[in-house]
C-alpha positions in Angstrom: 9.1 -25.3 -11.5 7.3 -27.6 -13.9 4.2 -29.3 -12.5 5.3 -28.9 -9.0 3.3 -26.7 -6.7 4.7 -23.2 -6.0 5.7 -22.8 -2.4 4.1 -19.5 -1.4 4.9 -17.8 1.9 2.4 -15.2 3.1 3.9 -12.8 5.6 1.2 -10.9 7.6 0.6 -9.1 10.9 3.3 -6.6 11.8 4.0 -3.9 14.4 1.7 -1.2 13.2 -1.9 -0.1 13.8 -2.8 -1.9 10.6 -2.1 -5.3 12.2 -5.8 -6.4 12.0 -6.1 -5.2 8.4 -3.2 -7.3 7.5 -4.8 -10.4 9.0 -7.9 -9.8 6.9 -5.8 -9.5 3.8 -3.9 -12.7 4.5 -7.1 -14.6 5.2 -8.6 -13.4 1.9 -5.5 -14.5 -0.1 -5.2 -17.9 1.6 -8.8 -18.7 0.9 -8.5 -17.6 -2.8 -5.3 -19.4 -3.8 -5.6 -22.6 -5.9 -4.5 -25.5 -3.7 -3.6 -27.4 -6.8 -1.0 -24.7 -7.7 0.3 -23.6 -4.3 1.5 -24.8 -1.0 1.0 -22.0 1.4 3.1 -21.3 4.5 1.8 -18.7 6.9 4.4 -16.4 8.5 3.0 -14.3 11.3 4.7 -11.2 12.5 3.4 -10.6 16.0 2.7 -7.1 17.5 5.8 -7.5 19.6 7.8 -8.1 16.4 8.4 -11.8 16.9 8.2 -14.0 13.8 6.3 -17.2 13.9 6.1 -19.7 11.0 3.1 -22.1 10.8 2.8 -25.5 9.3 2.4 -25.6 5.5 -1.2 -25.4 4.4 -1.8 -28.0 1.6 -5.5 -27.7 0.9 -6.7 -27.0 4.5 -7.0 -23.2 4.7 -8.1 -21.3 7.8 -11.7 -20.1 7.9 -11.4 -17.7 10.8 -9.1 -14.7 11.5 -8.2 -16.1 14.9 -6.6 -19.2 13.2 -4.0 -16.8 11.8 -2.7 -15.9 15.2 -0.1 -18.7 15.4 1.0 -19.9 18.8 3.9 -17.8 20.1 7.3 -19.2 19.9 10.7 -17.6 19.1 12.0 -18.8 15.7 15.4 -20.3 15.8 18.4 -18.2 15.0 18.9 -17.7 11.2 15.5 -19.2 10.3 14.3 -16.1 8.5 17.2 -16.3 6.1 16.5 -20.0 5.5 13.1 -19.1 4.0 14.7 -19.2 0.6 15.1 -22.9 1.0 11.5 -23.3 2.2 9.6 -21.0 -0.1 9.7 -20.1 -3.8 8.1 -16.7 -3.5 6.7 -14.6 -0.7 3.6 -12.5 -0.6 4.1 -9.8 2.1 0.9 -8.3 3.2 2.1 -6.4 6.3 0.5 -3.0 5.8 1.8 0.3 7.1 5.1 1.0 8.8 7.4 -2.0 9.3 5.8 -3.7 6.3 5.0 -1.8 3.1 7.7 0.8 3.8 10.6 -1.2 2.5 11.7 -2.9 5.7 10.3 -6.3 5.0 11.3 -5.9 1.3 14.9 -5.2 2.4 14.9 -8.4 4.5 13.6 -10.4 1.6 16.3 -8.9 -0.7 19.0 -9.9 1.8 17.5 -13.4 2.0 17.4 -13.5 -1.8 13.7 -14.5 -2.0 11.3 -13.4 -4.8 8.5 -11.4 -3.3 5.3 -9.8 -4.5 5.1 -6.0 -4.8 7.4 -3.1 -5.1 11.0 -3.0 -4.1 12.8 -1.3 -1.2 13.0 2.2 -2.7 9.5 2.3 -4.2 8.0 0.9 -1.0 9.7 3.5 1.2 8.8 6.4 -1.0 5.2 5.1 -1.5 4.8 5.0 2.3 6.2 8.4 3.0 3.6 10.9 1.7 6.1 13.8 1.9 8.7 12.0 -0.2 6.1 10.7 -2.6 4.8 14.2 -3.3 8.4 15.4 -3.8 8.9 12.6 -6.4 5.6 13.4 -8.1 6.4 17.1 -8.3 9.8 16.2 -9.9 7.9 14.1 -12.4 5.6 17.0 -13.2 2.4 15.3 -12.0 -0.6 17.5 -10.9 -1.1 17.7 -7.1 -2.9 19.8 -4.5 -0.8 22.3 -2.5 0.8 20.9 0.6 3.3 21.7 3.3 5.4 19.3 5.4 6.7 19.6 9.0 8.8 17.6 11.4 7.2 16.7 14.7 10.0 18.6 16.5 9.0 21.8 14.5 5.4 21.4 15.7 6.5 20.9 19.3 8.8 23.8 19.4 6.6 26.3 17.6 3.0 25.4 17.3 1.8 28.9 16.5 4.4 29.3 13.7 3.4 26.0 12.2 -0.3 26.9 12.2 0.3 30.4 11.0 2.1 29.0 7.9 -0.7 26.5 7.2 -3.3 29.2 7.4 -1.2 31.5 5.2 -0.3 28.9 2.5 -3.3 26.5 2.5 -6.2 28.0 4.5 -9.3 26.1 5.7 -10.4 23.4 5.4 -7.3 21.3 5.1 -6.2 17.7 5.8 -3.6 16.8 8.3 -1.8 13.5 8.0 1.1 11.5 9.4 3.5 11.1 6.5 4.2 7.4 7.2 0.9 5.7 7.8 -1.6 3.9 5.6 -5.3 3.1 5.7 -6.2 6.7 6.6 -5.0 6.2 10.2 -4.3 9.4 12.0 -5.8 11.7 9.3 -8.2 14.5 10.2 -9.9 17.4 8.4 -9.5 20.8 10.1 -11.9 23.6 9.5 -10.5 26.1 12.0 -7.4 26.7 14.1 -8.8 24.7 17.1 -9.4 21.7 14.9 -6.0 22.2 13.2 -4.2 22.0 16.5 -6.1 18.8 17.4 -5.4 17.3 14.0 -1.6 18.0 14.3 -1.5 16.6 17.8 -3.1 13.4 16.6 -0.9 13.1 13.5 2.2 13.7 15.6 1.4 10.6 17.7 1.8 8.4 14.6 4.9 9.8 12.9 7.8 12.3 13.2 6.9 13.7 9.8 3.6 15.5 9.2 2.0 16.7 6.0 -0.9 19.1 5.5 -2.8 19.4 2.3 -5.2 22.0 0.9 -8.8 20.9 0.5 -10.3 20.7 -2.9 -14.0 20.0 -3.6 -13.5 16.9 -5.7 -14.6 13.3 -6.3 -12.3 10.6 -5.1 -11.3 8.3 -7.9 -9.0 5.2 -7.8 -7.2 3.0 -10.3 -5.2 -0.2 -10.0 -1.8 -0.8 -11.7 -0.5 -4.3 -12.4 2.9 -5.2 -13.9 6.6 -4.6 -13.8 7.6 -2.8 -17.0 4.6 -3.6 -19.1 1.7 -2.1 -17.2 -2.0 -2.9 -17.1 -4.5 -0.6 -15.5 -7.9 -1.5 -14.1 -11.1 0.3 -14.6 -11.5 3.6 -12.6 -13.5 3.3 -9.4 -15.1 6.0 -7.2 -15.3 6.2 -3.4 -18.5 7.9 -2.2 -17.8 8.3 1.5 -20.7 8.7 3.9 -18.4 10.6 6.1 -16.4 13.7 5.2 -13.6 11.6 3.9 -12.6 7.9 3.3 -11.3 7.1 6.8 -10.3 3.8 8.5 -13.8 2.9 9.6 -15.1 3.5 6.1 -12.4 1.5 4.4 -12.5 -1.6 6.6 -15.9 -1.7 8.3 -18.1 -0.4 5.6 -19.5 2.6 7.6 -22.0 3.5 4.9 -19.4 4.1 2.2 -20.3 3.3 -1.4 -18.0 2.2 -4.1 -18.9 2.9 -7.7 -17.1 0.5 -10.1 -16.6 1.5 -12.8 -16.9 5.2 -11.9 -19.3 7.3 -14.0 -16.8 9.8 -15.4 -16.1 11.0 -19.0 -13.8 8.9 -21.1 -11.1 11.6 -21.2 -10.9 11.6 -17.4 -10.5 7.8 -17.2 -7.8 7.9 -19.9 -5.9 10.7 -18.1 -6.1 8.8 -14.8 -4.7 5.7 -16.4 -1.9 7.7 -18.0 -0.9 9.6 -14.9 -1.1 6.4 -12.8 1.4 4.7 -15.1 3.7 7.8 -14.9 3.5 7.8 -11.1 4.2 4.0 -10.9 7.2 4.4 -13.1 8.4 7.5 -11.3 8.6 5.4 -8.1 10.1 2.5 -10.0 7.1 0.4 -9.0 6.7 -3.3 -9.6 3.9 -5.8 -9.1 0.9 -3.8 -7.9 -0.2 -0.4 -6.7 -3.5 1.4 -6.2 -3.3 5.1 -7.1 -5.8 7.6 -5.8 -6.9 10.8 -7.4 -9.1 13.9 -6.8 -11.2 15.1 -9.7 -12.5 18.6 -9.5 -15.5 18.0 -11.7 -16.6 21.6 -11.9 -13.2 22.8 -13.3 -12.3 19.5 -14.9 -9.0 19.3 -13.0 -7.3 16.1 -11.9 -4.9 15.8 -9.0 -2.9 12.7 -8.0 -3.4 12.1 -4.3 -1.2 9.1 -3.4 0.0 5.6 -4.3 -0.6 2.6 -2.1 2.1 0.0 -2.9 0.4 -2.8 -0.9 -3.3 -2.2 -1.1 -5.5 -4.5 1.0 -7.3 -7.6 -0.3 -10.1 -7.5 2.2 -13.7 -7.9 1.1 -14.0 -4.1 1.1 -10.8 -3.5 -0.8 -10.9 -1.5 -4.0 -7.8 -3.0 -5.8 -9.1 -6.5 -6.5 -12.6 -5.2 -7.2 -11.2 -2.8 -9.8 -9.4 -5.6 -11.6 -12.4 -7.9 -11.3 -14.4 -5.3 -13.2 -11.5 -5.2 -15.8 -11.9 -9.0 -16.3 -9.1 -10.2 -14.0 -10.5 -12.5 -11.3 -9.2 -12.5 -7.7 -7.4 -15.8 -8.1 -6.0 -14.8 -11.4 -4.7 -11.6 -9.9 -2.8 -13.6 -7.3 -1.3 -15.8 -10.0 -0.2 -12.8 -12.0 1.4 -11.1 -9.0 3.3 -14.3 -8.1 4.6 -14.6 -11.6 5.6 -10.9 -11.7 7.6 -11.4 -8.5 9.4 -14.4 -10.0 10.1 -12.5 -13.2 11.5 -9.4 -11.4 13.7 -11.6 -9.2 15.1 -13.4 -12.3 15.8 -10.0 -13.9 17.6 -8.8 -10.9 19.7 -12.0 -11.0 21.2 -10.8 -14.3 23.0 -8.0 -12.5 26.7 -8.4 -12.1 27.7 -8.2 -8.4 31.4 -8.8 -8.8 33.3 -6.5 -11.1 35.9 -9.2 -11.7 33.2 -11.1 -13.6 33.5 -8.5 -16.3 37.1 -9.4 -16.9 
């Protein structure tokens, strides 16, 4: 691309409960990019699913979240697939379902546009906690005990489901919708009454539910950056004022403290980095991920909790702060992610798509 500016599209919004989180992430990225390097085009996915493309931002970046809510208009037919003529690379920051679950990634693959972050498969598995845990188990990574249920199983036999949870996990336990990010729909249950409520809440968000045993542990997180050659950040710790790191704590402060770097023994930091890379590779990750762990300090046991394939870039977000502490600034992080996207797209371009080309 020489000395020309990189035409960067930022897709944000989306049809999930994390719509507002996505707007904050998009705002942070737009304000951090170097206007001498990039021409930014905002692409807003409204709550109703309509796509709206705004005017290219060349130096004039929005300073308020409301400015990202572009005026509603229906894009002309085929315009989404013309993005490869208008943008060199796309940074999708649509969090949660219909965004970081492989759906937008699949669209961008069809449109043949380089994009930041993990591919279709890794995004889908990373979003579905049940599938993620299945892959981690196959890779031999340490996890807490868990059970999974379909919403239909819960609705048809509530007592059977709760009996099994009590038998296999006991109390307290955590109930989660399998496909939801930002701690949306997650509750801690200390007895059968709370368990029933937690399952009812989780079932509103997804047809797949997962319940995990509780372990008395510290919550540690690490960032991974790269495609095949991986860089890890420092380890950070979440010290939640509430019983766990929920939506309010993540995005509205809510008294939560972040310790960066975490005060843990060197062998724990090293083990976290090693397991994080293994998890990233097990999913066939690319670009970025934040990987969360539980550390049972008393017994010195480490458990991988989950991977977030499109972590937020809000002022409260761990991922950029973890790399800031590792010496990678916010703007440099964006530059690296864009280059990783371009490199991965070029590598995919080496694949033979027509068998006759081999003749």
